[in-house]
ChimeraX commands (.cxc) that place a marker at each C-alpha (Angstrom):
marker #1 position -6.76,3.65,-19.34 radius 0.5
marker #1 position -7.52,1.03,-18.13 radius 0.5
marker #1 position -10.38,0.44,-16.41 radius 0.5
marker #1 position -9.59,0.02,-12.71 radius 0.5
marker #1 position -10.62,-4.22,-11.61 radius 0.5
marker #1 position -14.21,-3.44,-8.95 radius 0.5
marker #1 position -12.63,-4.65,-6.33 radius 0.5
marker #1 position -10.10,-1.90,-6.60 radius 0.5
marker #1 position -12.30,0.97,-6.77 radius 0.5
marker #1 position -14.23,-0.64,-3.92 radius 0.5
marker #1 position -11.40,-0.86,-1.53 radius 0.5
marker #1 position -10.04,2.76,-2.70 radius 0.5
marker #1 position -13.23,4.63,-1.79 radius 0.5
marker #1 position -13.03,2.25,1.59 radius 0.5
marker #1 position -10.50,4.00,2.14 radius 0.5
marker #1 position -10.72,7.72,1.10 radius 0.5
marker #1 position -14.23,7.86,3.03 radius 0.5
marker #1 position -11.62,6.88,6.16 radius 0.5
marker #1 position -10.01,9.59,5.73 radius 0.5
marker #1 position -6.72,7.57,4.77 radius 0.5
marker #1 position -4.76,9.46,1.85 radius 0.5
marker #1 position -1.87,6.42,-0.41 radius 0.5
marker #1 position 0.66,5.62,-1.95 radius 0.5
marker #1 position 1.59,3.75,-4.61 radius 0.5
marker #1 position 6.15,4.12,-4.41 radius 0.5
marker #1 position 8.22,1.74,-3.70 radius 0.5
marker #1 position 8.53,1.32,0.67 radius 0.5
marker #1 position 11.43,2.24,2.79 radius 0.5
marker #1 position 12.13,1.17,6.32 radius 0.5
marker #1 position 10.25,2.57,8.62 radius 0.5
marker #1 position 7.48,3.13,6.79 radius 0.5
marker #1 position 3.47,2.54,7.68 radius 0.5
marker #1 position 1.65,0.91,4.39 radius 0.5
marker #1 position -2.09,-0.63,4.08 radius 0.5
marker #1 position -3.46,-3.43,2.28 radius 0.5
marker #1 position -2.71,-2.61,-1.76 radius 0.5
marker #1 position -4.30,-3.16,-4.62 radius 0.5
marker #1 position -2.62,-6.95,-4.87 radius 0.5
marker #1 position -3.66,-8.12,-1.51 radius 0.5
marker #1 position -4.58,-12.23,-0.96 radius 0.5
marker #1 position -4.43,-13.43,2.63 radius 0.5
marker #1 position -7.39,-13.02,3.89 radius 0.5
marker #1 position -6.93,-10.63,7.65 radius 0.5
marker #1 position -3.43,-10.82,9.13 radius 0.5
marker #1 position -2.93,-6.88,9.16 radius 0.5
marker #1 position -6.58,-7.28,11.02 radius 0.5
marker #1 position -8.81,-5.58,8.22 radius 0.5
marker #1 position -8.72,-3.82,5.52 radius 0.5
marker #1 position -7.18,0.26,6.28 radius 0.5
marker #1 position -5.28,-1.49,9.54 radius 0.5
marker #1 position -1.88,0.28,9.25 radius 0.5
marker #1 position 1.47,-1.61,10.09 radius 0.5
marker #1 position 5.13,-0.26,9.84 radius 0.5
marker #1 position 7.92,-1.84,7.30 radius 0.5
marker #1 position 10.50,-3.23,9.86 radius 0.5
marker #1 position 12.88,-5.07,6.90 radius 0.5
marker #1 position 13.49,-4.72,4.03 radius 0.5
marker #1 position 15.13,-8.00,1.23 radius 0.5
marker #1 position 16.14,-6.69,-1.68 radius 0.5
marker #1 position 17.43,-10.24,-2.76 radius 0.5
marker #1 position 12.89,-10.84,-3.82 radius 0.5
marker #1 position 11.96,-7.53,-2.63 radius 0.5
marker #1 position 9.39,-8.09,0.22 radius 0.5
marker #1 position 9.22,-5.48,3.40 radius 0.5
marker #1 position 8.33,-7.21,6.55 radius 0.5
marker #1 position 5.68,-4.83,8.29 radius 0.5
marker #1 position 4.52,-5.22,11.38 radius 0.5
marker #1 position 0.73,-5.20,12.26 radius 0.5
marker #1 position -0.72,-2.68,15.08 radius 0.5
marker #1 position -4.64,-4.39,15.71 radius 0.5
marker #1 position -3.23,-8.16,15.85 radius 0.5
marker #1 position 0.33,-7.73,16.65 radius 0.5
marker #1 position 1.78,-9.83,13.96 radius 0.5
marker #1 position 5.14,-9.66,10.84 radius 0.5
marker #1 position 4.93,-11.16,8.14 radius 0.5
marker #1 position 7.16,-10.41,4.78 radius 0.5
marker #1 position 5.44,-8.87,2.22 radius 0.5
marker #1 position 5.92,-8.40,-2.10 radius 0.5
marker #1 position 6.15,-4.95,-3.34 radius 0.5
marker #1 position 7.83,-4.95,-6.46 radius 0.5
marker #1 position 6.87,-3.48,-10.04 radius 0.5
marker #1 position 4.36,-6.29,-10.83 radius 0.5
marker #1 position 2.86,-7.44,-7.49 radius 0.5
marker #1 position 2.01,-4.52,-4.70 radius 0.5
marker #1 position 0.07,-5.95,-1.96 radius 0.5
marker #1 position 1.20,-2.81,0.41 radius 0.5
marker #1 position 0.94,1.01,-0.32 radius 0.5
marker #1 position 2.30,3.97,1.97 radius 0.5
marker #1 position -0.55,5.80,4.47 radius 0.5
marker #1 position 2.33,8.00,6.24 radius 0.5
marker #1 position 6.44,7.72,5.58 radius 0.5
marker #1 position 9.74,7.94,6.69 radius 0.5
marker #1 position 10.34,11.14,5.82 radius 0.5
marker #1 position 6.79,12.71,3.95 radius 0.5
marker #1 position 9.47,15.43,2.90 radius 0.5
marker #1 position 11.00,13.30,0.06 radius 0.5
marker #1 position 8.19,10.76,-0.59 radius 0.5
marker #1 position 7.18,12.39,-3.48 radius 0.5
marker #1 position 10.03,12.18,-5.17 radius 0.5
marker #1 position 10.21,7.77,-4.80 radius 0.5
marker #1 position 9.30,6.33,-7.59 radius 0.5
marker #1 position 5.61,5.10,-8.07 radius 0.5
marker #1 position 4.78,2.10,-9.44 radius 0.5
marker #1 position 4.00,1.68,-13.41 radius 0.5
marker #1 position 1.42,-1.53,-12.62 radius 0.5
marker #1 position -0.48,0.94,-10.14 radius 0.5
marker #1 position -1.49,4.45,-12.17 radius 0.5
marker #1 position -4.13,3.04,-13.15 radius 0.5
marker #1 position -5.23,2.58,-9.52 radius 0.5
marker #1 position -3.48,6.09,-9.01 radius 0.5
marker #1 position -6.27,7.87,-11.38 radius 0.5
marker #1 position -9.13,6.26,-9.58 radius 0.5
marker #1 position -7.66,7.59,-6.64 radius 0.5
marker #1 position -7.79,10.97,-8.01 radius 0.5
marker #1 position -10.96,10.00,-9.02 radius 0.5
marker #1 position -13.10,8.73,-6.06 radius 0.5
marker #1 position -11.31,11.89,-4.65 radius 0.5
marker #1 position -12.85,14.40,-6.74 radius 0.5
marker link #1:1,2 radius 0.2
marker link #1:2,3 radius 0.2
marker link #1:3,4 radius 0.2
marker link #1:4,5 radius 0.2
marker link #1:5,6 radius 0.2
marker link #1:6,7 radius 0.2
marker link #1:7,8 radius 0.2
marker link #1:8,9 radius 0.2
marker link #1:9,10 radius 0.2
marker link #1:10,11 radius 0.2
marker link #1:11,12 radius 0.2
marker link #1:12,13 radius 0.2
marker link #1:13,14 radius 0.2
marker link #1:14,15 radius 0.2
marker link #1:15,16 radius 0.2
marker link #1:16,17 radius 0.2
marker link #1:17,18 radius 0.2
marker link #1:18,19 radius 0.2
marker link #1:19,20 radius 0.2
marker link #1:20,21 radius 0.2
marker link #1:21,22 radius 0.2
marker link #1:22,23 radius 0.2
marker link #1:23,24 radius 0.2
marker link #1:24,25 radius 0.2
marker link #1:25,26 radius 0.2
marker link #1:26,27 radius 0.2
marker link #1:27,28 radius 0.2
marker link #1:28,29 radius 0.2
marker link #1:29,30 radius 0.2
marker link #1:30,31 radius 0.2
marker link #1:31,32 radius 0.2
marker link #1:32,33 radius 0.2
marker link #1:33,34 radius 0.2
marker link #1:34,35 radius 0.2
marker link #1:35,36 radius 0.2
marker link #1:36,37 radius 0.2
marker link #1:37,38 radius 0.2
marker link #1:38,39 radius 0.2
marker link #1:39,40 radius 0.2
marker link #1:40,41 radius 0.2
marker link #1:41,42 radius 0.2
marker link #1:42,43 radius 0.2
marker link #1:43,44 radius 0.2
marker link #1:44,45 radius 0.2
marker link #1:45,46 radius 0.2
marker link #1:46,47 radius 0.2
marker link #1:47,48 radius 0.2
marker link #1:48,49 radius 0.2
marker link #1:49,50 radius 0.2
marker link #1:50,51 radius 0.2
marker link #1:51,52 radius 0.2
marker link #1:52,53 radius 0.2
marker link #1:53,54 radius 0.2
marker link #1:54,55 radius 0.2
marker link #1:55,56 radius 0.2
marker link #1:56,57 radius 0.2
marker link #1:57,58 radius 0.2
marker link #1:58,59 radius 0.2
marker link #1:59,60 radius 0.2
marker link #1:60,61 radius 0.2
marker link #1:61,62 radius 0.2
marker link #1:62,63 radius 0.2
marker link #1:63,64 radius 0.2
marker link #1:64,65 radius 0.2
marker link #1:65,66 radius 0.2
marker link #1:66,67 radius 0.2
marker link #1:67,68 radius 0.2
marker link #1:68,69 radius 0.2
marker link #1:69,70 radius 0.2
marker link #1:70,71 radius 0.2
marker link #1:71,72 radius 0.2
marker link #1:72,73 radius 0.2
marker link #1:73,74 radius 0.2
marker link #1:74,75 radius 0.2
marker link #1:75,76 radius 0.2
marker link #1:76,77 radius 0.2
marker link #1:77,78 radius 0.2
marker link #1:78,79 radius 0.2
marker link #1:79,80 radius 0.2
marker link #1:80,81 radius 0.2
marker link #1:81,82 radius 0.2
marker link #1:82,83 radius 0.2
marker link #1:83,84 radius 0.2
marker link #1:84,85 radius 0.2
marker link #1:85,86 radius 0.2
marker link #1:86,87 radius 0.2
marker link #1:87,88 radius 0.2
marker link #1:88,89 radius 0.2
marker link #1:89,90 radius 0.2
marker link #1:90,91 radius 0.2
marker link #1:91,92 radius 0.2
marker link #1:92,93 radius 0.2
marker link #1:93,94 radius 0.2
marker link #1:94,95 radius 0.2
marker link #1:95,96 radius 0.2
marker link #1:96,97 radius 0.2
marker link #1:97,98 radius 0.2
marker link #1:98,99 radius 0.2
marker link #1:99,100 radius 0.2
marker link #1:100,101 radius 0.2
marker link #1:101,102 radius 0.2
marker link #1:102,103 radius 0.2
marker link #1:103,104 radius 0.2
marker link #1:104,105 radius 0.2
marker link #1:105,106 radius 0.2
marker link #1:106,107 radius 0.2
marker link #1:107,108 radius 0.2
marker link #1:108,109 radius 0.2
marker link #1:109,110 radius 0.2
marker link #1:110,111 radius 0.2
marker link #1:111,112 radius 0.2
marker link #1:112,113 radius 0.2
marker link #1:113,114 radius 0.2
marker link #1:114,115 radius 0.2
marker link #1:115,116 radius 0.2
marker link #1:116,117 radius 0.2
marker link #1:117,118 radius 0.2
view
């Protein structure tokens, strides 16, 4: 297991301190999301920890359309096994969340999430 970058550790700590539990899993329409480890869009989401809702999925390029609660802005965001700009904080169906495939690229960050929570 490799050490997660300091920026990821700080993001995770900030989320945990605000009571947000994030999941590095495949997204679905209806999910509530926050910015993830590959976020590079400044504050188009309204700021770190702000929530948005997945409204559409484009399977041709694995992008998700998200409408942000705080700003009302909409945009398309990437989330693949290699690069994920978003993390799930509430699933459209909470019962099936744990059955979704995890993104391998984020397994180190998931370990950091667990360590920070302890």
